[in-house]
All heavy atoms as TSV, in Angstrom:
chain	resi	resn	atom	element	x	y	z
A	1	ALA	N	N	167.536	140.860	122.688
A	1	ALA	CA	C	166.417	141.583	122.224
A	1	ALA	C	C	165.236	140.711	122.005
A	1	ALA	O	O	165.427	139.484	121.410
A	1	ALA	CB	C	166.859	142.420	121.003
A	2	VAL	N	N	164.145	141.036	122.122
A	2	VAL	CA	C	162.880	140.360	121.903
A	2	VAL	C	C	162.042	141.298	121.026
A	2	VAL	O	O	161.726	142.318	121.383
A	2	VAL	CB	C	162.132	139.890	123.090
A	2	VAL	CG1	C	160.806	139.199	122.760
A	2	VAL	CG2	C	162.832	138.916	123.903
A	3	THR	N	N	161.714	140.874	119.813
A	3	THR	CA	C	160.792	141.698	118.937
A	3	THR	C	C	159.790	140.811	118.303
A	3	THR	O	O	159.683	139.540	118.682
A	3	THR	CB	C	161.741	142.235	117.784
A	3	THR	OG1	O	162.126	141.135	116.975
A	3	THR	CG2	C	162.790	143.108	118.177
A	4	GLY	N	N	158.900	141.343	117.466
A	4	GLY	CA	C	157.799	140.556	116.972
A	4	GLY	C	C	157.201	141.087	115.691
A	4	GLY	O	O	157.506	142.179	115.298
A	5	HIS	N	N	156.488	140.272	115.024
A	5	HIS	CA	C	155.673	140.571	113.895
A	5	HIS	C	C	156.528	141.029	112.705
A	5	HIS	O	O	156.236	141.862	111.949
A	5	HIS	CB	C	154.692	141.542	114.117
A	5	HIS	CG	C	153.580	141.606	113.133
A	5	HIS	ND1	N	152.572	140.660	113.138
A	5	HIS	CD2	C	153.379	142.267	112.029
A	5	HIS	CE1	C	151.759	140.843	112.070
A	5	HIS	NE2	N	152.162	141.761	111.415
A	6	THR	N	N	157.631	140.190	112.561
A	6	THR	CA	C	158.519	140.451	111.262
A	6	THR	C	C	158.056	139.359	110.242
A	6	THR	O	O	158.673	139.449	109.189
A	6	THR	CB	C	159.838	140.411	111.695
A	6	THR	OG1	O	160.300	139.230	112.112
A	6	THR	CG2	C	160.273	141.614	112.641
A	7	HIS	N	N	157.343	138.289	110.657
A	7	HIS	CA	C	157.017	137.161	109.704
A	7	HIS	C	C	158.131	136.301	109.596
A	7	HIS	O	O	158.166	135.383	108.720
A	7	HIS	CB	C	156.509	137.690	108.367
A	7	HIS	CG	C	155.273	138.454	108.436
A	7	HIS	ND1	N	154.020	137.812	108.548
A	7	HIS	CD2	C	155.019	139.813	108.593
A	7	HIS	CE1	C	153.037	138.818	108.699
A	7	HIS	NE2	N	153.646	140.028	108.646
A	8	ARG	N	N	159.307	136.497	110.363
A	8	ARG	CA	C	160.469	135.641	110.246
A	8	ARG	C	C	160.877	135.202	111.677
A	8	ARG	O	O	161.590	136.062	112.321
A	8	ARG	CB	C	161.534	136.250	109.569
A	8	ARG	CG	C	161.293	136.612	108.000
A	8	ARG	CD	C	162.283	137.497	107.501
A	8	ARG	NE	N	161.770	137.974	106.242
A	8	ARG	CZ	C	162.410	137.981	105.144
A	8	ARG	NH1	N	163.732	137.628	105.111
A	8	ARG	NH2	N	161.887	138.406	104.021
A	9	PRO	N	N	160.508	134.043	112.164
A	9	PRO	CA	C	160.988	133.681	113.502
A	9	PRO	C	C	162.425	133.547	113.564
A	9	PRO	O	O	163.142	133.081	112.525
A	9	PRO	CB	C	160.298	132.259	113.710
A	9	PRO	CG	C	159.739	131.836	112.359
A	9	PRO	CD	C	159.688	132.951	111.548
A	10	VAL	N	N	163.038	133.970	114.640
A	10	VAL	CA	C	164.443	134.009	114.960
A	10	VAL	C	C	164.558	133.442	116.368
A	10	VAL	O	O	163.855	133.909	117.245
A	10	VAL	CB	C	165.053	135.386	114.818
A	10	VAL	CG1	C	166.517	135.234	115.151
A	10	VAL	CG2	C	164.870	135.904	113.333
A	11	TYR	N	N	165.466	132.514	116.565
A	11	TYR	CA	C	165.731	131.930	117.820
A	11	TYR	C	C	167.233	131.814	118.015
A	11	TYR	O	O	167.902	131.130	117.283
A	11	TYR	CB	C	165.054	130.597	117.972
A	11	TYR	CG	C	164.873	130.178	119.366
A	11	TYR	CD1	C	163.975	130.645	120.146
A	11	TYR	CD2	C	165.893	129.348	119.907
A	11	TYR	CE1	C	163.822	130.268	121.510
A	11	TYR	CE2	C	165.828	128.975	121.250
A	11	TYR	CZ	C	164.817	129.452	122.010
A	11	TYR	OH	O	164.769	129.106	123.295
A	12	ALA	N	N	167.787	132.516	119.002
A	12	ALA	CA	C	169.255	132.527	119.113
A	12	ALA	C	C	169.712	131.283	119.709
A	12	ALA	O	O	169.049	130.591	120.513
A	12	ALA	CB	C	169.752	133.652	120.142
A	13	SER	N	N	170.883	130.841	119.457
A	13	SER	CA	C	171.607	129.716	120.011
A	13	SER	C	C	172.864	130.114	120.824
A	13	SER	O	O	173.269	131.293	120.431
A	13	SER	CB	C	172.111	128.747	118.779
A	13	SER	OG	O	170.915	128.211	118.226
A	14	PRO	N	N	173.297	129.338	121.533
A	14	PRO	CA	C	174.548	129.756	122.358
A	14	PRO	C	C	175.685	130.276	121.316
A	14	PRO	O	O	175.832	129.482	120.310
A	14	PRO	CB	C	174.988	128.419	123.103
A	14	PRO	CG	C	173.693	127.800	123.364
A	14	PRO	CD	C	172.906	128.123	122.081
A	15	GLY	N	N	176.235	131.363	121.558
A	15	GLY	CA	C	177.346	131.871	120.656
A	15	GLY	C	C	176.861	132.787	119.661
A	15	GLY	O	O	177.632	133.490	119.040
A	16	GLU	N	N	175.471	132.988	119.530
A	16	GLU	CA	C	174.891	133.890	118.658
A	16	GLU	C	C	174.379	135.197	119.387
A	16	GLU	O	O	174.246	135.062	120.582
A	16	GLU	CB	C	173.748	133.349	117.900
A	16	GLU	CG	C	174.044	132.115	116.949
A	16	GLU	CD	C	172.847	131.656	116.249
A	16	GLU	OE1	O	171.565	131.920	116.591
A	16	GLU	OE2	O	173.012	130.776	115.262
A	17	ALA	N	N	174.109	136.220	118.722
A	17	ALA	CA	C	173.421	137.377	119.295
A	17	ALA	C	C	172.156	137.009	119.986
A	17	ALA	O	O	171.345	136.364	119.454
A	17	ALA	CB	C	173.329	138.482	118.276
A	18	PRO	N	N	171.916	137.530	121.163
A	18	PRO	CA	C	170.702	137.049	121.926
A	18	PRO	C	C	169.456	137.839	121.327
A	18	PRO	O	O	169.063	138.878	121.901
A	18	PRO	CB	C	171.018	137.399	123.366
A	18	PRO	CG	C	171.941	138.560	123.308
A	18	PRO	CD	C	172.754	138.285	122.048
A	19	TYR	N	N	168.938	137.280	120.250
A	19	TYR	CA	C	167.798	137.939	119.514
A	19	TYR	C	C	166.724	136.907	119.350
A	19	TYR	O	O	166.956	135.779	118.875
A	19	TYR	CB	C	168.267	138.485	118.226
A	19	TYR	CG	C	167.181	139.042	117.341
A	19	TYR	CD1	C	166.495	140.171	117.656
A	19	TYR	CD2	C	166.794	138.381	116.048
A	19	TYR	CE1	C	165.430	140.678	116.817
A	19	TYR	CE2	C	165.846	138.886	115.343
A	19	TYR	CZ	C	165.084	139.931	115.731
A	19	TYR	OH	O	164.046	140.540	114.939
A	20	PHE	N	N	165.416	137.176	119.806
A	20	PHE	CA	C	164.375	136.201	119.679
A	20	PHE	C	C	163.235	136.875	119.046
A	20	PHE	O	O	162.854	138.140	119.206
A	20	PHE	CB	C	163.964	135.748	121.111
A	20	PHE	CG	C	165.163	135.047	121.728
A	20	PHE	CD1	C	165.936	135.879	122.523
A	20	PHE	CD2	C	165.401	133.753	121.608
A	20	PHE	CE1	C	166.933	135.205	123.283
A	20	PHE	CE2	C	166.303	133.163	122.213
A	20	PHE	CZ	C	167.186	133.766	123.054
A	21	ASN	N	N	162.486	136.198	118.122
A	21	ASN	CA	C	161.343	136.754	117.461
A	21	ASN	C	C	160.424	135.613	117.132
A	21	ASN	O	O	160.745	134.745	116.448
A	21	ASN	CB	C	161.837	137.496	116.234
A	21	ASN	CG	C	160.666	138.191	115.521
A	21	ASN	OD1	O	159.589	137.809	115.427
A	21	ASN	ND2	N	161.048	139.306	114.878
A	22	PRO	N	N	159.140	135.744	117.648
A	22	PRO	CA	C	158.228	134.647	117.324
A	22	PRO	C	C	157.757	134.672	115.819
A	22	PRO	O	O	156.895	133.708	115.476
A	22	PRO	CB	C	157.117	134.867	118.285
A	22	PRO	CG	C	157.161	136.326	118.568
A	22	PRO	CD	C	158.532	136.678	118.464
A	23	GLY	N	N	158.194	135.540	115.044
A	23	GLY	CA	C	157.690	135.714	113.609
A	23	GLY	C	C	156.296	136.495	113.674
A	23	GLY	O	O	156.219	137.622	114.425
A	24	SER	N	N	155.295	136.133	112.990
A	24	SER	CA	C	154.075	136.838	112.836
A	24	SER	C	C	153.167	136.648	114.027
A	24	SER	O	O	152.189	137.373	114.187
A	24	SER	CB	C	153.406	136.660	111.566
A	24	SER	OG	O	152.955	135.292	111.354
A	25	GLY	N	N	153.415	135.509	114.740
A	25	GLY	CA	C	152.576	135.216	115.843
A	25	GLY	C	C	151.261	134.434	115.513
A	25	GLY	O	O	151.019	133.462	116.036
A	26	VAL	N	N	150.493	134.987	114.568
A	26	VAL	CA	C	149.259	134.413	114.199
A	26	VAL	C	C	149.421	133.828	112.851
A	26	VAL	O	O	149.751	134.496	111.831
A	26	VAL	CB	C	148.110	135.472	114.162
A	26	VAL	CG1	C	146.684	134.820	113.733
A	26	VAL	CG2	C	147.958	136.171	115.600
A	27	HIS	N	N	149.021	132.609	112.720
A	27	HIS	CA	C	149.092	131.801	111.341
A	27	HIS	C	C	147.722	131.194	111.239
A	27	HIS	O	O	146.917	131.006	112.163
A	27	HIS	CB	C	150.119	130.723	111.411
A	27	HIS	CG	C	151.482	131.217	111.784
A	27	HIS	ND1	N	152.285	131.867	110.890
A	27	HIS	CD2	C	152.158	131.243	113.039
A	27	HIS	CE1	C	153.406	132.215	111.438
A	27	HIS	NE2	N	153.271	131.920	112.689
A	28	PRO	N	N	147.331	130.871	110.018
A	28	PRO	CA	C	145.972	130.156	109.794
A	28	PRO	C	C	145.954	128.850	110.682
A	28	PRO	O	O	146.798	127.988	110.564
A	28	PRO	CB	C	145.934	129.799	108.386
A	28	PRO	CG	C	146.946	130.776	107.723
A	28	PRO	CD	C	147.900	130.995	108.738
A	29	GLY	N	N	145.224	128.864	111.586
A	29	GLY	CA	C	145.006	127.585	112.544
A	29	GLY	C	C	145.939	127.557	113.647
A	29	GLY	O	O	145.884	126.570	114.383
A	30	SER	N	N	146.877	128.457	113.797
A	30	SER	CA	C	147.759	128.391	114.948
A	30	SER	C	C	148.333	129.734	115.351
A	30	SER	O	O	148.135	130.752	114.586
A	30	SER	CB	C	149.004	127.515	114.667
A	30	SER	OG	O	149.828	127.998	113.696
A	31	LEU	N	N	148.928	129.795	116.394
A	31	LEU	CA	C	149.828	131.034	116.787
A	31	LEU	C	C	151.137	130.570	117.509
A	31	LEU	O	O	151.161	129.482	118.069
A	31	LEU	CB	C	148.971	131.948	117.630
A	31	LEU	CG	C	148.535	131.554	119.046
A	31	LEU	CD1	C	149.712	131.977	120.087
A	31	LEU	CD2	C	147.301	132.340	119.539
A	32	THR	N	N	152.055	131.459	117.414
A	32	THR	CA	C	153.362	131.091	117.868
A	32	THR	C	C	153.700	132.284	118.929
A	32	THR	O	O	153.183	133.501	118.828
A	32	THR	CB	C	154.551	130.984	116.854
A	32	THR	OG1	O	154.600	132.317	116.088
A	32	THR	CG2	C	154.278	129.923	115.905
A	33	ALA	N	N	154.458	131.811	120.029
A	33	ALA	CA	C	154.737	132.774	120.969
A	33	ALA	C	C	156.017	132.435	121.674
A	33	ALA	O	O	156.497	131.311	121.645
A	33	ALA	CB	C	153.694	132.831	122.059
A	34	LEU	N	N	156.679	133.454	122.233
A	34	LEU	CA	C	157.819	133.186	123.103
A	34	LEU	C	C	157.482	133.043	124.447
A	34	LEU	O	O	156.639	133.872	124.993
A	34	LEU	CB	C	158.850	134.240	123.030
A	34	LEU	CG	C	159.545	134.409	121.657
A	34	LEU	CD1	C	160.329	135.755	121.685
A	34	LEU	CD2	C	160.536	133.232	121.514
A	35	GLU	N	N	157.865	131.940	125.180
A	35	GLU	CA	C	157.494	131.706	126.625
A	35	GLU	C	C	158.822	131.766	127.409
A	35	GLU	O	O	159.835	131.294	126.956
A	35	GLU	CB	C	156.889	130.428	126.941
A	35	GLU	CG	C	155.605	130.184	126.265
A	35	GLU	CD	C	154.932	128.835	126.622
A	35	GLU	OE1	O	155.679	128.007	127.014
A	35	GLU	OE2	O	153.728	128.637	126.421
A	36	ILE	N	N	158.776	132.640	128.437
A	36	ILE	CA	C	160.109	132.703	129.317
A	36	ILE	C	C	159.614	132.339	130.663
A	36	ILE	O	O	158.678	132.889	131.155
A	36	ILE	CB	C	160.643	134.270	129.367
A	36	ILE	CG1	C	160.987	134.630	127.928
A	36	ILE	CG2	C	161.790	134.276	130.295
A	36	ILE	CD1	C	161.331	136.069	127.768
A	37	GLU	N	N	160.224	131.337	131.238
A	37	GLU	CA	C	159.914	130.910	132.599
A	37	GLU	C	C	161.244	130.567	133.212
A	37	GLU	O	O	162.000	129.742	132.820
A	37	GLU	CB	C	159.138	129.561	132.518
A	37	GLU	CG	C	158.753	129.034	133.811
A	37	GLU	CD	C	157.855	127.763	133.805
A	37	GLU	OE1	O	157.639	127.362	132.758
A	37	GLU	OE2	O	157.362	127.323	134.788
A	38	GLY	N	N	161.615	131.331	134.356
A	38	GLY	CA	C	162.866	131.292	135.043
A	38	GLY	C	C	163.951	131.637	133.997
A	38	GLY	O	O	163.857	132.582	133.238
A	39	PRO	N	N	164.933	130.807	133.893
A	39	PRO	CA	C	165.994	130.999	132.909
A	39	PRO	C	C	165.757	130.475	131.582
A	39	PRO	O	O	166.605	130.525	130.621
A	39	PRO	CB	C	167.325	130.485	133.521
A	39	PRO	CG	C	166.765	129.245	134.285
A	39	PRO	CD	C	165.379	129.854	134.878
A	40	GLU	N	N	164.688	129.860	131.291
A	40	GLU	CA	C	164.306	129.129	130.047
A	40	GLU	C	C	163.469	130.066	129.160
A	40	GLU	O	O	162.578	130.507	129.595
A	40	GLU	CB	C	163.692	127.949	130.304
A	40	GLU	CG	C	163.554	126.957	129.072
A	40	GLU	CD	C	162.981	125.608	129.329
A	40	GLU	OE1	O	163.736	124.693	129.599
A	40	GLU	OE2	O	161.790	125.510	129.154
A	41	ILE	N	N	163.886	130.041	127.928
A	41	ILE	CA	C	163.087	130.660	126.826
A	41	ILE	C	C	162.799	129.550	125.795
A	41	ILE	O	O	163.645	128.801	125.571
A	41	ILE	CB	C	163.824	131.913	126.309
A	41	ILE	CG1	C	162.884	132.601	125.266
A	41	ILE	CG2	C	165.176	131.396	125.566
A	41	ILE	CD1	C	163.289	133.946	124.863
A	42	ARG	N	N	161.540	129.650	125.277
A	42	ARG	CA	C	161.222	128.656	124.181
A	42	ARG	C	C	160.213	129.375	123.301
A	42	ARG	O	O	159.371	130.122	123.588
A	42	ARG	CB	C	160.706	127.372	124.793
A	42	ARG	CG	C	159.492	127.571	125.875
A	42	ARG	CD	C	159.251	126.344	126.745
A	42	ARG	NE	N	158.365	126.824	127.745
A	42	ARG	CZ	C	158.698	127.072	129.046
A	42	ARG	NH1	N	159.869	126.884	129.385
A	42	ARG	NH2	N	157.794	127.357	129.966
A	43	LEU	N	N	160.240	128.763	122.021
A	43	LEU	CA	C	159.277	129.283	121.026
A	43	LEU	C	C	158.197	128.046	120.893
A	43	LEU	O	O	158.534	126.930	120.683
A	43	LEU	CB	C	160.006	129.338	119.710
A	43	LEU	CG	C	159.138	129.842	118.508
A	43	LEU	CD1	C	158.562	131.119	118.704
A	43	LEU	CD2	C	159.976	129.860	117.226
A	44	VAL	N	N	156.994	128.382	121.147
A	44	VAL	CA	C	155.893	127.453	121.166
A	44	VAL	C	C	154.870	127.730	120.125
A	44	VAL	O	O	154.695	128.805	119.742
A	44	VAL	CB	C	155.188	127.410	122.525
A	44	VAL	CG1	C	156.196	126.893	123.554
A	44	VAL	CG2	C	154.545	128.707	122.996
A	45	GLU	N	N	154.188	126.781	119.846
A	45	GLU	CA	C	152.997	126.800	118.832
A	45	GLU	C	C	151.786	126.324	119.566
A	45	GLU	O	O	151.732	125.339	120.138
A	45	GLU	CB	C	153.221	126.028	117.641
A	45	GLU	CG	C	151.988	125.993	116.643
A	45	GLU	CD	C	152.373	125.099	115.376
A	45	GLU	OE1	O	152.434	123.887	115.613
A	45	GLU	OE2	O	152.478	125.564	114.284
A	46	TRP	N	N	150.702	127.138	119.317
A	46	TRP	CA	C	149.421	126.719	119.950
A	46	TRP	C	C	148.320	126.436	118.772
A	46	TRP	O	O	148.358	127.314	117.882
A	46	TRP	CB	C	148.881	127.819	120.785
A	46	TRP	CG	C	149.548	128.021	122.140
A	46	TRP	CD1	C	150.724	128.754	122.298
A	46	TRP	CD2	C	149.374	127.317	123.439
A	46	TRP	NE1	N	151.075	128.759	123.672
A	46	TRP	CE2	C	150.274	127.791	124.245
A	46	TRP	CE3	C	148.349	126.486	123.775
A	46	TRP	CZ2	C	150.264	127.465	125.630
A	46	TRP	CZ3	C	148.338	126.074	125.087
A	46	TRP	CH2	C	149.303	126.557	126.112
A	47	ARG	N	N	147.619	125.437	118.892
A	47	ARG	CA	C	146.586	125.056	117.815
A	47	ARG	C	C	145.325	124.695	118.638
A	47	ARG	O	O	145.394	124.132	119.659
A	47	ARG	CB	C	147.049	123.840	116.939
A	47	ARG	CG	C	148.221	124.092	116.104
A	47	ARG	CD	C	148.460	122.955	115.222
A	47	ARG	NE	N	149.496	123.223	114.301
A	47	ARG	CZ	C	149.184	123.882	113.099
A	47	ARG	NH1	N	147.953	124.082	112.650
A	47	ARG	NH2	N	150.220	124.086	112.270
A	48	PRO	N	N	144.249	124.939	117.979
A	48	PRO	CA	C	142.974	124.475	118.584
A	48	PRO	C	C	142.931	123.009	118.699
A	48	PRO	O	O	143.483	122.258	117.749
A	48	PRO	CB	C	141.973	124.892	117.686
A	48	PRO	CG	C	142.601	125.936	116.719
A	48	PRO	CD	C	144.010	125.600	116.669
A	49	GLY	N	N	142.423	122.472	119.725
A	49	GLY	CA	C	142.384	120.900	119.905
A	49	GLY	C	C	141.459	120.629	120.991
A	49	GLY	O	O	141.274	121.374	122.001
A	50	ALA	N	N	141.082	119.336	121.004
A	50	ALA	CA	C	140.202	118.937	122.052
A	50	ALA	C	C	141.015	118.415	123.280
A	50	ALA	O	O	142.131	117.897	123.070
A	50	ALA	CB	C	139.385	117.753	121.600
A	51	ARG	N	N	140.525	118.627	124.480
A	51	ARG	CA	C	141.126	118.224	125.727
A	51	ARG	C	C	140.321	117.049	126.174
A	51	ARG	O	O	139.072	117.184	126.083
A	51	ARG	CB	C	141.103	119.389	126.740
A	51	ARG	CG	C	142.333	120.214	126.596
A	51	ARG	CD	C	142.417	121.085	127.909
A	51	ARG	NE	N	143.359	122.145	127.715
A	51	ARG	CZ	C	143.308	123.345	128.358
A	51	ARG	NH1	N	142.486	123.504	129.344
A	51	ARG	NH2	N	144.161	124.061	128.075
A	52	SER	N	N	141.012	116.168	126.695
A	52	SER	CA	C	140.230	114.986	127.350
A	52	SER	C	C	139.294	115.425	128.355
A	52	SER	O	O	139.501	116.120	129.282
A	52	SER	CB	C	141.244	113.983	127.954
A	52	SER	OG	O	140.648	113.013	128.407
A	53	GLY	N	N	138.034	114.974	128.198
A	53	GLY	CA	C	136.913	115.246	129.057
A	53	GLY	C	C	136.220	116.700	129.022
A	53	GLY	O	O	135.248	116.894	129.697
A	54	THR	N	N	136.868	117.549	128.304
A	54	THR	CA	C	136.411	119.054	128.274
A	54	THR	C	C	135.891	119.383	126.876
A	54	THR	O	O	135.170	120.367	126.766
A	54	THR	CB	C	137.406	119.970	128.696
A	54	THR	OG1	O	138.501	120.053	127.874
A	54	THR	CG2	C	137.864	119.711	130.220
A	55	GLY	N	N	136.274	118.701	125.868
A	55	GLY	CA	C	135.920	119.175	124.573
A	55	GLY	C	C	136.790	120.157	123.971
A	55	GLY	O	O	137.888	119.880	123.469
A	56	ALA	N	N	136.541	121.450	124.111
A	56	ALA	CA	C	137.290	122.435	123.559
A	56	ALA	C	C	138.606	122.692	124.302
A	56	ALA	O	O	138.744	122.311	125.511
A	56	ALA	CB	C	136.485	123.753	123.684
A	57	GLY	N	N	139.672	123.181	123.646
A	57	GLY	CA	C	140.937	123.391	124.315
A	57	GLY	C	C	141.940	123.886	123.220
A	57	GLY	O	O	141.628	124.232	122.150
A	58	ALA	N	N	143.204	123.817	123.708
A	58	ALA	CA	C	144.294	124.111	122.821
A	58	ALA	C	C	145.406	123.149	123.063
A	58	ALA	O	O	145.639	122.625	124.100
A	58	ALA	CB	C	144.713	125.458	123.145
A	59	CYS	N	N	146.195	122.918	121.917
A	59	CYS	CA	C	147.352	121.921	122.090
A	59	CYS	C	C	148.689	122.840	121.861
A	59	CYS	O	O	148.704	123.627	120.998
A	59	CYS	CB	C	147.304	120.969	120.859
A	59	CYS	SG	S	145.876	119.923	121.067
A	60	ARG	N	N	149.553	122.600	122.782
A	60	ARG	CA	C	150.774	123.353	122.764
A	60	ARG	C	C	151.945	122.471	122.468
A	60	ARG	O	O	151.920	121.311	122.935
A	60	ARG	CB	C	150.943	123.988	124.133
A	60	ARG	CG	C	152.297	124.688	124.346
A	60	ARG	CD	C	152.287	125.129	125.871
A	60	ARG	NE	N	153.642	125.460	126.270
A	60	ARG	CZ	C	154.606	124.669	126.767
A	60	ARG	NH1	N	154.344	123.460	126.920
A	60	ARG	NH2	N	155.619	125.078	127.157
A	61	ARG	N	N	152.856	123.000	121.545
A	61	ARG	CA	C	154.136	122.188	121.455
A	61	ARG	C	C	155.304	123.104	121.215
A	61	ARG	O	O	155.200	124.281	120.707
A	61	ARG	CB	C	154.103	121.307	120.116
A	61	ARG	CG	C	154.153	122.082	118.793
A	61	ARG	CD	C	154.105	121.041	117.623
A	61	ARG	NE	N	154.151	121.744	116.441
A	61	ARG	CZ	C	155.198	121.763	115.618
A	61	ARG	NH1	N	156.291	121.038	115.963
A	61	ARG	NH2	N	155.229	122.486	114.542
A	62	ILE	N	N	156.414	122.796	121.824
A	62	ILE	CA	C	157.620	123.513	121.669
A	62	ILE	C	C	158.207	123.234	120.323
A	62	ILE	O	O	158.376	122.023	120.036
A	62	ILE	CB	C	158.581	123.149	122.778
A	62	ILE	CG1	C	158.000	123.485	124.198
A	62	ILE	CG2	C	159.919	123.893	122.624
A	62	ILE	CD1	C	158.739	122.928	125.352
A	63	LEU	N	N	158.568	124.172	119.564
A	63	LEU	CA	C	159.112	123.937	118.180
A	63	LEU	C	C	160.445	123.376	118.422
A	63	LEU	O	O	161.221	123.750	119.200
A	63	LEU	CB	C	159.041	125.247	117.388
A	63	LEU	CG	C	157.552	125.878	117.092
A	63	LEU	CD1	C	157.788	127.096	116.385
A	63	LEU	CD2	C	156.791	124.879	116.376
A	64	ASN	N	N	160.910	122.430	117.461
A	64	ASN	CA	C	162.109	121.763	117.513
A	64	ASN	C	C	163.293	122.701	117.566
A	64	ASN	O	O	163.426	123.653	116.788
A	64	ASN	CB	C	162.387	120.913	116.413
A	64	ASN	CG	C	161.347	119.698	116.264
A	64	ASN	OD1	O	160.950	119.249	117.431
A	64	ASN	ND2	N	161.083	119.127	115.160
A	65	GLY	N	N	164.179	122.473	118.473
A	65	GLY	CA	C	165.341	123.283	118.762
A	65	GLY	C	C	165.129	124.707	119.223
A	65	GLY	O	O	166.150	125.414	119.335
A	66	CYS	N	N	163.915	125.001	119.701
A	66	CYS	CA	C	163.715	126.309	120.167
A	66	CYS	C	C	163.427	126.341	121.693
A	66	CYS	O	O	162.348	126.721	122.083
A	66	CYS	CB	C	162.473	126.802	119.428
A	66	CYS	SG	S	162.865	127.105	117.630
A	67	ARG	N	N	164.410	125.751	122.409
A	67	ARG	CA	C	164.344	125.817	123.926
A	67	ARG	C	C	165.781	126.061	124.304
A	67	ARG	O	O	166.670	125.372	123.910
A	67	ARG	CB	C	163.741	124.524	124.358
A	67	ARG	CG	C	163.784	124.341	125.832
A	67	ARG	CD	C	163.318	122.959	126.292
A	67	ARG	NE	N	162.117	123.149	127.121
A	67	ARG	CZ	C	161.349	122.152	127.368
A	67	ARG	NH1	N	161.518	121.007	126.817
A	67	ARG	NH2	N	160.165	122.377	127.957
A	68	ALA	N	N	166.044	126.985	125.182
A	68	ALA	CA	C	167.346	127.296	125.651
A	68	ALA	C	C	167.349	127.901	127.025
A	68	ALA	O	O	166.348	128.391	127.557
A	68	ALA	CB	C	168.105	128.119	124.763
A	69	ASN	N	N	168.507	127.748	127.645
A	69	ASN	CA	C	168.720	128.389	129.010
A	69	ASN	C	C	169.342	129.822	128.730
A	69	ASN	O	O	170.355	129.884	128.078
A	69	ASN	CB	C	169.631	127.560	129.824
A	69	ASN	CG	C	169.873	128.134	131.231
A	69	ASN	OD1	O	170.106	129.340	131.431
A	69	ASN	ND2	N	169.808	127.244	132.207
A	70	LEU	N	N	168.678	130.786	129.180
A	70	LEU	CA	C	169.136	132.223	128.992
A	70	LEU	C	C	170.489	132.464	129.598
A	70	LEU	O	O	171.314	133.248	128.957
A	70	LEU	CB	C	168.149	133.210	129.582
A	70	LEU	CG	C	166.838	133.313	128.672
A	70	LEU	CD1	C	165.839	134.262	129.382
A	70	LEU	CD2	C	167.052	133.910	127.264
A	71	TYR	N	N	170.836	131.787	130.626
A	71	TYR	CA	C	172.203	131.962	131.033
A	71	TYR	C	C	173.288	131.557	130.150
A	71	TYR	O	O	174.455	131.965	130.223
A	71	TYR	CB	C	172.334	131.237	132.434
A	71	TYR	CG	C	171.421	131.750	133.590
A	71	TYR	CD1	C	170.799	130.871	134.525
A	71	TYR	CD2	C	171.340	133.061	133.710
A	71	TYR	CE1	C	169.957	131.397	135.443
A	71	TYR	CE2	C	170.521	133.532	134.796
A	71	TYR	CZ	C	169.877	132.813	135.731
A	71	TYR	OH	O	169.132	133.300	136.684
A	72	GLU	N	N	173.019	130.664	129.304
A	72	GLU	CA	C	173.923	130.118	128.345
A	72	GLU	C	C	174.031	131.071	127.074
A	72	GLU	O	O	174.999	130.995	126.305
A	72	GLU	CB	C	173.531	128.664	127.842
A	72	GLU	CG	C	173.689	127.589	128.963
A	72	GLU	CD	C	173.202	126.312	128.475
A	72	GLU	OE1	O	172.754	126.209	127.387
A	72	GLU	OE2	O	173.047	125.452	129.379
A	73	ILE	N	N	172.952	131.879	126.928
A	73	ILE	CA	C	172.948	132.771	125.724
A	73	ILE	C	C	173.323	134.265	126.027
A	73	ILE	O	O	174.008	134.795	125.236
A	73	ILE	CB	C	171.565	132.712	125.088
A	73	ILE	CG1	C	171.288	131.349	124.586
A	73	ILE	CG2	C	171.405	133.750	123.975
A	73	ILE	CD1	C	169.800	131.042	124.201
A	74	LEU	N	N	172.929	134.759	127.248
A	74	LEU	CA	C	173.126	136.039	127.492
A	74	LEU	C	C	174.618	136.314	127.921
A	74	LEU	O	O	175.029	135.449	128.648
A	74	LEU	CB	C	172.184	136.567	128.562
A	74	LEU	CG	C	170.794	136.650	128.264
A	74	LEU	CD1	C	169.919	137.016	129.492
A	74	LEU	CD2	C	170.506	137.630	127.093
A	75	PRO	N	N	175.157	137.398	127.508
A	75	PRO	CA	C	176.540	137.650	127.983
A	75	PRO	C	C	176.470	137.867	129.563
A	75	PRO	O	O	175.490	138.360	130.110
A	75	PRO	CB	C	176.884	138.996	127.349
A	75	PRO	CG	C	175.832	139.414	126.385
A	75	PRO	CD	C	174.631	138.429	126.716
A	76	ARG	N	N	177.531	137.554	130.178
A	76	ARG	CA	C	177.567	137.717	131.697
A	76	ARG	C	C	177.108	139.085	132.241
A	76	ARG	O	O	176.457	139.148	133.245
A	76	ARG	CB	C	178.940	137.443	132.185
A	76	ARG	CG	C	179.050	136.737	133.441
A	76	ARG	CD	C	180.318	136.148	133.738
A	76	ARG	NE	N	180.537	135.821	135.236
A	76	ARG	CZ	C	179.837	134.993	135.868
A	76	ARG	NH1	N	179.055	134.210	135.187
A	76	ARG	NH2	N	180.060	134.895	137.206
A	77	SER	N	N	177.506	140.114	131.644
A	77	SER	CA	C	177.025	141.454	131.905
A	77	SER	C	C	175.528	141.808	131.792
A	77	SER	O	O	175.091	142.691	132.446
A	77	SER	CB	C	177.923	142.477	131.201
A	77	SER	OG	O	177.581	142.462	129.758
A	78	GLY	N	N	174.852	140.886	131.002
A	78	GLY	CA	C	173.508	141.151	130.896
A	78	GLY	C	C	172.552	140.438	131.923
A	78	GLY	O	O	171.341	140.453	131.825
A	79	ARG	N	N	173.128	139.621	132.785
A	79	ARG	CA	C	172.516	138.882	133.728
A	79	ARG	C	C	172.252	139.657	135.017
A	79	ARG	O	O	173.005	140.306	135.533
A	79	ARG	CB	C	173.314	137.647	134.158
A	79	ARG	CG	C	173.430	136.731	132.974
A	79	ARG	CD	C	174.177	135.529	133.460
A	79	ARG	NE	N	174.670	134.787	132.337
A	79	ARG	CZ	C	175.529	133.755	132.452
A	79	ARG	NH1	N	176.035	133.391	133.559
A	79	ARG	NH2	N	175.956	133.143	131.424
A	80	ASN	N	N	170.894	139.529	135.609
A	80	ASN	CA	C	170.748	140.113	136.849
A	80	ASN	C	C	170.447	139.157	137.887
A	80	ASN	O	O	169.975	138.092	137.702
A	80	ASN	CB	C	169.393	141.035	136.704
A	80	ASN	CG	C	169.607	142.173	135.854
A	80	ASN	OD1	O	170.869	142.754	135.896
A	80	ASN	ND2	N	168.675	142.679	135.191
């Protein structure tokens, strides 16, 4: 399950119920989001920041311990 805006981020680990929540999403000076790409899911934080040569931009970082392969987390029956 993927939910949001509970103000409590939750990130499943192998062996736990497959439940993910980015928390409130918007924080003073940053926002958090879940990114899903292929079989990988990760919880990331975005902050305003300068980009080399362009001035304005955003800095992205994956929060510690918040990156996993969904094939390792989802039960076999939940895979397509």
